[in-house]
C-alpha positions, 0 to 999 in steps of 0.5 A: 499499499502507498503511504500518504506520503507516496501518494503525494509525491505520486500527485506532485512528481507523477513518478512515484517508486514501490522499494522491493515490490517483488523479491531479488530472488525472483528478479534473478530468475527474470534475469536468467529467463532474459539471458538464455532468450539474449544466447539463443537470439543474438549469442550473446554470453553473461559471462562475455562482454564482447558478445553483448551486441546489439545495444537494445536487443529486440524481439524477447517474445520468450522473455516476455510470456514467460510465466517468471514475470508474473510475480512483478504483480505481487502484493504491493504493486496490486494494492497499489493499483487498488489505491490508483485506479479503484479496488477491482478497477484494473484487470489482470494483464496477459503478461508483464509487457515490454522487455528493454534492455540496454547494454553497456557501450563506450559511450559517456552518459549524457541527458538526452535532448531528443526523444522527448514523448508520452506513452499516452495522448492527450485525448483523456481526462485532464482531472481523472487518473484512468492509467500508470505505467509500470516500470519494473527492476530486473536489475539493480541500476545505478545512475548513468546505468540507462534507466529511463531518464523522466521529466517529474511534474511535466503531467501537471504541466500539460495538463495545465497547456490542454485547458488553454487550447482545443489541440490534442494531435498527439505530435502538436501538443508534444512540440508545443509544450517542449516550447513553452518555457525556457527550461523545456526548451533547455531540455531540447538542446543539445549544447543546454547550460542549464541544471535540469537535475535541480528542481525548477518551478515552471510558473507554480509547479516544480519539474526537474529529471530523474532517473528509474534507479534503484535494485532488483525488486523495485517498481516505479508508476508514472502518470501516462503524461510524464515525458520520458526519453531514452539514454545510454548505458554508461555503467558496465552492467545491463538494464534489464526492466519491464515497462506496461501499461495499466488501465482503469476498466473501460480504457483506453475507449 
């Protein structure tokens, strides 16, 4: 169950972490399944970094369907979903979503300036939470290790912007929000000069960039309108996650 402070954090930032939502042992089983498929599809070996290619492997169908991942949706996550979407207000998913893997490279870590986006369009209600994005860490994840960078508070900026326009086209709204304030314009500049990690007030809404980092078994929940991007993995271990939308019953329509 989310505490009062966690609920306040989710309301303010659109992001909340549930530590140890599933066990380290369960996380290890999920990694074993994933390494087996990486070996079968790409010839990767866990103990040989020279085999770790491509950087972002795809088509991980067996890992996606394997029942080991069902441990993600254990009691801690279920109770949080009940709080946010309503008891019996959401349905059991067929699997635990997309398999995300980013292998280490020699590329230094930097905050991305491109591909900032949401995974959900802007036709959903502005004042009603009808879904959350689940991000489950299958391994320990340190800063700079490829954890998904997110703009805390951006869901509130988007909701406020939508009260000023009838526009709902996905690309148009996204681009207009990203051009709406100097802070966002810095976010999308390669030669940025601003500190985007420290909290900044955008006309009453605090925003900052955060990485989804933590320990194997941690789960993050994010609002559907939280902007996020893709970052390089500058650490020594692969970034392995699962991610999916969880919708309130009756959505999407």
